[in-house]
Legacy VTK file of the C-alpha trace (Angstrom):
# vtk DataFile Version 3.0
C-alpha trace
ASCII
DATASET POLYDATA
POINTS 412 float
14.848 46.534 5.536
11.169 47.096 4.209
10.575 43.802 1.924
6.988 44.277 -0.078
4.607 40.872 0.457
2.247 40.199 -1.254
-0.213 36.995 -1.435
-1.012 35.856 -4.799
-3.595 33.043 -3.516
-4.085 31.287 -0.285
-4.393 34.087 1.919
-7.899 33.639 2.922
-8.561 30.902 1.609
-7.172 27.130 2.152
-6.144 26.536 -1.424
-3.896 27.714 -4.216
-0.934 28.897 -2.177
1.859 31.889 -3.350
2.776 34.810 -1.918
5.994 36.950 -3.110
8.553 39.100 -1.445
10.025 42.067 -3.169
12.791 44.249 -2.219
16.346 44.932 -1.874
16.630 44.000 -5.723
15.384 40.499 -5.415
12.083 38.892 -5.822
11.494 36.105 -4.322
8.385 33.201 -3.797
7.165 31.002 -1.134
5.301 27.662 -2.794
2.889 28.598 -5.700
-0.018 25.750 -5.408
-3.732 25.440 -7.000
-6.832 24.457 -5.298
-7.770 20.792 -7.111
-11.510 22.067 -7.871
-12.553 21.077 -10.968
-11.413 23.149 -13.160
-8.641 23.460 -10.990
-8.424 26.850 -9.952
-4.636 29.414 -9.582
-3.227 32.049 -7.837
-2.918 35.167 -9.414
0.175 35.628 -11.532
3.634 36.293 -10.525
6.131 37.895 -11.158
9.675 37.401 -12.642
11.072 35.578 -9.948
14.603 35.168 -8.841
14.229 32.475 -5.891
10.902 29.788 -4.861
10.809 27.861 -1.885
8.546 25.464 -1.197
7.336 24.237 2.259
6.246 21.069 1.330
4.838 18.276 -1.227
0.235 19.002 -1.128
-1.003 21.006 -4.294
-2.359 23.530 -3.062
1.292 24.025 -1.896
3.279 22.679 -5.203
0.957 22.108 -8.123
1.874 25.354 -9.957
5.632 25.892 -9.403
6.602 24.762 -12.566
4.982 27.903 -14.327
7.608 29.798 -12.394
10.697 27.731 -12.410
10.134 25.582 -15.287
10.225 29.729 -17.296
12.155 31.525 -14.394
14.459 28.685 -14.085
15.160 30.427 -10.777
16.544 28.239 -7.894
13.805 26.216 -5.970
14.903 25.586 -2.230
12.932 22.833 -0.458
13.424 19.335 0.864
14.732 16.588 -1.641
11.386 14.425 -0.298
9.474 17.364 -0.742
11.412 17.990 -5.064
9.863 14.273 -5.496
6.910 13.600 -4.063
6.172 17.208 -5.903
7.046 15.944 -9.562
4.177 13.301 -8.774
2.023 15.472 -8.384
2.709 17.492 -11.070
2.540 15.295 -13.687
-0.520 13.871 -12.111
-1.502 17.402 -12.208
-1.078 17.539 -16.389
-2.523 13.800 -16.773
-6.249 15.262 -14.720
-6.257 18.057 -16.775
-5.933 16.155 -20.089
-8.324 13.573 -18.836
-10.337 16.098 -18.553
-9.944 18.990 -20.849
-8.846 21.612 -18.910
-6.169 23.281 -20.642
-2.561 22.593 -19.498
-0.571 24.953 -16.951
2.802 23.515 -18.040
4.047 21.637 -20.206
6.314 18.336 -19.268
9.416 20.341 -20.227
8.878 22.978 -17.424
9.101 19.967 -14.703
11.731 18.938 -15.996
13.214 22.508 -15.541
12.387 22.307 -12.300
13.677 19.732 -11.172
17.131 20.439 -12.227
16.322 23.732 -10.651
16.231 22.463 -7.121
18.431 23.482 -3.687
17.907 20.576 -1.995
17.600 21.575 2.090
16.870 19.965 5.314
16.636 20.873 8.521
18.549 23.229 9.869
20.186 23.839 6.998
21.235 27.339 6.292
21.776 29.101 3.134
22.436 32.731 2.337
20.825 34.714 -0.344
20.912 37.843 -1.623
22.061 39.439 2.225
19.487 37.282 3.574
20.217 33.988 6.017
17.562 31.222 5.128
17.260 28.607 7.791
15.222 25.408 6.792
13.166 24.194 10.258
11.156 20.829 10.909
7.298 21.616 9.859
5.763 18.641 11.377
2.663 18.395 8.826
3.886 15.463 6.469
7.580 13.949 6.509
9.537 16.735 4.637
7.585 19.665 5.361
9.404 22.423 6.023
9.147 25.837 7.202
11.240 29.043 6.348
12.796 31.022 8.798
14.777 34.439 7.182
17.149 36.330 9.029
18.525 39.883 8.223
17.919 42.659 10.323
15.314 40.914 12.060
13.574 37.191 12.543
10.836 36.014 10.313
9.140 32.943 9.643
6.833 31.497 7.126
5.113 28.208 8.270
3.733 26.873 5.577
0.939 23.920 6.969
2.401 22.680 10.096
1.179 20.265 12.982
2.397 20.742 16.382
2.297 17.673 17.949
3.485 14.119 16.912
1.591 11.883 14.382
2.643 8.595 13.612
4.285 9.615 11.257
6.121 12.317 11.686
7.079 14.464 14.763
5.875 18.148 15.761
6.801 21.536 14.559
8.557 23.596 17.511
8.292 27.366 17.930
11.549 29.520 17.263
11.893 33.073 18.498
11.196 35.552 15.709
9.812 39.363 14.952
7.262 38.576 12.576
5.560 35.492 11.956
3.749 34.089 9.115
1.368 31.111 9.829
-1.293 28.968 8.675
-4.941 29.341 10.512
-6.375 26.409 8.741
-8.246 25.589 11.942
-9.661 28.954 13.222
-12.400 28.652 15.581
-11.858 24.214 15.559
-9.788 21.782 17.631
-9.382 18.559 17.101
-11.029 15.596 19.485
-8.370 13.562 21.481
-6.655 11.917 19.276
-5.979 8.675 21.056
-10.003 8.212 21.247
-10.261 9.009 17.969
-8.143 6.239 16.817
-10.190 4.239 19.287
-13.136 4.713 18.467
-11.512 4.370 14.368
-10.267 0.732 15.115
-13.124 -0.155 17.002
-15.767 0.406 14.348
-13.607 -1.251 11.765
-13.832 -4.547 13.997
-17.331 -3.638 14.065
-17.874 -3.354 10.304
-15.826 -6.681 9.392
-17.590 -8.810 12.587
-20.906 -8.032 10.772
-19.517 -9.470 7.366
-18.764 -6.054 5.332
-16.213 -4.933 4.158
-14.325 -1.068 4.952
-13.289 1.255 2.324
-10.891 4.513 3.898
-10.457 6.506 1.287
-7.235 8.948 2.191
-4.789 11.165 0.327
-1.468 9.700 -0.857
0.542 12.094 0.789
0.581 11.575 4.179
-2.892 9.976 5.770
-2.258 6.482 3.599
0.663 5.970 5.216
-0.550 7.570 8.864
-3.705 5.106 8.521
-1.131 2.262 7.622
0.732 2.549 10.526
-2.711 3.117 12.677
-3.680 -0.271 11.301
-0.620 -2.184 10.978
-1.100 -4.579 13.961
-4.995 -5.718 12.762
-4.837 -8.997 11.098
-7.027 -8.562 8.807
-6.770 -9.083 4.929
-5.672 -5.223 3.866
-5.118 -3.930 0.534
-3.806 -0.402 -0.347
-4.686 1.053 -3.941
-4.002 4.329 -5.858
-0.936 6.873 -5.538
-0.746 5.971 -1.669
1.599 3.081 -2.930
4.444 5.126 -4.228
4.726 8.193 -1.791
5.085 5.092 0.609
8.337 3.969 -1.483
9.355 7.389 -1.870
8.916 7.805 2.243
11.572 5.014 2.641
13.348 6.423 0.748
14.174 9.152 2.932
13.897 7.737 6.264
15.722 10.645 7.660
12.192 12.313 7.776
10.259 9.764 8.995
9.321 9.189 13.084
9.895 5.626 12.891
10.552 3.984 9.491
10.831 0.743 10.695
7.441 0.773 11.770
6.132 2.018 8.186
7.956 -1.178 6.482
6.072 -3.228 8.790
2.951 -1.186 7.359
3.914 -1.914 4.550
4.468 -5.499 4.576
1.211 -5.788 6.081
-0.431 -4.552 3.187
-1.065 -6.075 -0.079
-0.567 -3.739 -3.017
-3.276 -3.180 -5.557
-1.090 -3.435 -8.867
-2.819 -4.005 -12.231
-6.785 -4.809 -12.182
-6.554 -8.434 -11.431
-5.463 -7.447 -7.728
-7.932 -4.730 -7.682
-10.960 -7.796 -8.374
-8.908 -9.668 -5.341
-8.260 -6.529 -2.944
-12.565 -5.628 -3.514
-12.399 -9.668 -1.722
-10.661 -8.253 0.731
-12.105 -6.563 4.251
-10.141 -3.229 4.396
-9.133 -0.808 1.611
-7.400 2.007 2.330
-7.298 4.013 -1.934
-6.687 7.585 -3.424
-8.343 9.734 -3.865
-9.600 11.145 -0.375
-11.918 12.834 -1.456
-13.622 10.563 -3.588
-13.132 12.337 -6.932
-11.171 10.638 -9.067
-8.805 7.533 -8.398
-9.545 4.100 -7.735
-11.802 4.729 -4.521
-15.100 5.146 -7.035
-14.508 1.388 -8.066
-14.196 -0.017 -4.695
-17.313 2.923 -4.170
-19.413 1.300 -6.321
-18.396 -2.113 -5.676
-20.099 -1.849 -1.764
-22.270 0.782 -2.030
-25.179 -1.134 -1.284
-24.461 -3.568 1.146
-25.683 -1.703 4.736
-23.131 -4.063 6.335
-20.433 -2.453 4.693
-19.178 1.250 5.819
-17.102 4.169 3.864
-14.928 5.577 7.101
-13.458 9.545 5.571
-10.052 10.453 7.018
-9.877 13.668 5.671
-11.363 17.024 4.945
-13.924 17.199 2.052
-14.164 20.171 0.152
-16.729 22.025 -1.154
-17.936 20.779 -4.521
-16.079 17.115 -4.306
-18.168 13.833 -4.092
-16.975 13.744 -0.347
-18.769 16.837 0.954
-22.052 15.886 -1.389
-21.707 12.161 0.214
-21.853 13.701 3.802
-24.802 16.053 3.147
-26.770 14.304 1.117
-25.834 10.516 0.963
-25.178 10.265 -2.912
-22.051 10.563 -5.209
-21.341 11.165 -8.411
-20.124 7.982 -10.233
-19.166 8.175 -14.234
-21.685 11.156 -14.447
-24.321 9.684 -12.833
-25.596 10.353 -9.163
-25.921 7.152 -7.263
-27.485 6.647 -3.404
-25.063 4.968 -1.176
-26.672 2.555 1.325
-23.275 1.707 3.298
-22.612 3.310 7.021
-20.555 6.345 6.591
-18.758 7.488 9.217
-16.240 10.690 9.341
-12.816 10.777 11.990
-10.638 13.802 12.510
-6.864 12.821 11.449
-5.888 15.991 10.495
-2.278 17.130 9.569
-2.977 20.502 10.740
-2.440 22.056 14.121
-5.817 23.353 15.652
-6.875 26.461 16.768
-5.941 26.550 20.563
-2.443 24.789 18.976
-1.884 27.793 16.716
-2.605 30.306 19.343
0.027 28.452 21.254
2.785 27.904 19.016
2.243 31.936 18.223
2.822 32.731 22.379
6.164 30.547 22.204
7.449 32.193 19.255
6.747 35.744 20.674
6.715 37.822 17.461
5.825 41.179 17.267
3.404 40.810 13.735
1.138 37.679 12.774
-0.055 37.156 9.915
-2.613 34.422 9.436
-2.811 33.399 5.840
-4.117 29.883 5.051
-7.895 30.283 6.508
-11.127 31.404 5.973
-11.972 31.647 9.654
-8.649 33.958 10.362
-11.114 36.343 12.519
-11.487 33.569 15.001
-8.448 33.797 16.346
-8.347 37.680 17.003
-10.032 37.570 20.515
-7.411 35.159 21.290
-4.483 37.592 19.785
-5.572 41.326 19.735
-4.141 43.279 22.071
-0.628 41.320 22.165
0.638 41.096 18.605
0.212 43.361 15.907
-2.079 40.867 14.034
-2.469 41.189 9.796
-5.116 39.378 8.073
-4.145 40.290 4.456
-6.462 39.584 1.308
-5.060 38.146 -2.157
-3.705 40.923 -4.096
-2.478 43.226 -1.797
0.581 44.866 -0.777
1.632 44.926 2.964
5.655 46.714 3.554
7.181 44.310 6.471
10.615 45.380 8.130
12.940 42.214 7.497
LINES 1 413
412 0 1 2 3 4 5 6 7 8 9 10 11 12 13 14 15 16 17 18 19 20 21 22 23 24 25 26 27 28 29 30 31 32 33 34 35 36 37 38 39 40 41 42 43 44 45 46 47 48 49 50 51 52 53 54 55 56 57 58 59 60 61 62 63 64 65 66 67 68 69 70 71 72 73 74 75 76 77 78 79 80 81 82 83 84 85 86 87 88 89 90 91 92 93 94 95 96 97 98 99 100 101 102 103 104 105 106 107 108 109 110 111 112 113 114 115 116 117 118 119 120 121 122 123 124 125 126 127 128 129 130 131 132 133 134 135 136 137 138 139 140 141 142 143 144 145 146 147 148 149 150 151 152 153 154 155 156 157 158 159 160 161 162 163 164 165 166 167 168 169 170 171 172 173 174 175 176 177 178 179 180 181 182 183 184 185 186 187 188 189 190 191 192 193 194 195 196 197 198 199 200 201 202 203 204 205 206 207 208 209 210 211 212 213 214 215 216 217 218 219 220 221 222 223 224 225 226 227 228 229 230 231 232 233 234 235 236 237 238 239 240 241 242 243 244 245 246 247 248 249 250 251 252 253 254 255 256 257 258 259 260 261 262 263 264 265 266 267 268 269 270 271 272 273 274 275 276 277 278 279 280 281 282 283 284 285 286 287 288 289 290 291 292 293 294 295 296 297 298 299 300 301 302 303 304 305 306 307 308 309 310 311 312 313 314 315 316 317 318 319 320 321 322 323 324 325 326 327 328 329 330 331 332 333 334 335 336 337 338 339 340 341 342 343 344 345 346 347 348 349 350 351 352 353 354 355 356 357 358 359 360 361 362 363 364 365 366 367 368 369 370 371 372 373 374 375 376 377 378 379 380 381 382 383 384 385 386 387 388 389 390 391 392 393 394 395 396 397 398 399 400 401 402 403 404 405 406 407 408 409 410 411
């Protein structure tokens, strides 16, 4: 059966994901996110939606879902963990819009209706909608992240964001035979350095900074990266603190232990870190040795206060562990050595290092995953460098590089 596919965002870029599937009397939406730029960037408007699917709870995938499920009141299929963390992200989006004086993309009522629309699924669960069998698969990446497998005439898999190798927090995604594979290509043309060597270098740098009398500031994304870093540092004997939304996300992860690779280790890591709960404990944290805090790109959250406190201390260090998007403080710090704090551009004199702790599969891992799924059609999305995959794939597969807003037909 023919289905019309259209990306509303995120096809040829990392951010504001969204795709519609239309045919056989229904329109489904897979993801609907935003890019947390200043001001935020949104996907194209969606048509009337019958069913919505959410792969995971990062903002570029979930951030605009209330605009659909809050107004269409359509079922939203996702893991219960992704639903709960997405709710945190949605309310935070409204809070930031209010603080920055941006238009509100939806209302608190839309969020409430969205949460009532959730149909919880977990890995290997299958449902039937509109003559399709839909199976949820583990995507790796972060706890609760899923791929969706659609079976009717043929098998189609939509990956969302995936990692094929195990991390400390979650295991890796496994390939499944299919006819059509929608797959993310964030790391087109790039491979990760050896993870074990990266971890060893990171731990050695922390020891070095503390030995010389400095403090270590680790800006982290709240959802996944904070917990991965806490797991890595859990056996260190330093005075360690965690601040920001990452604390709430860790508690939610522990509420859903079935999505965590080793819940005992995460509980142990949580115990090793002091939690910043109020301004007084923030003063204690700045006297500590290691601070893990949101936001990961230095654009907001508690990180700016800590950055201000150590910026002139050459003994201290900022260790970046995540992607730094264009037009963010993190990118400006990497390229120019400056950040903007309270509207003022300030020079950062402490040490700066960046480490690759990506939760995405790299170029070779994606190519291997595609080969093991053995599809006829490969649609590469969520990437600014999709053409880098062509030399490895052309000739063996029908490779489609869709543009945002363009319709294309697939047999499903």
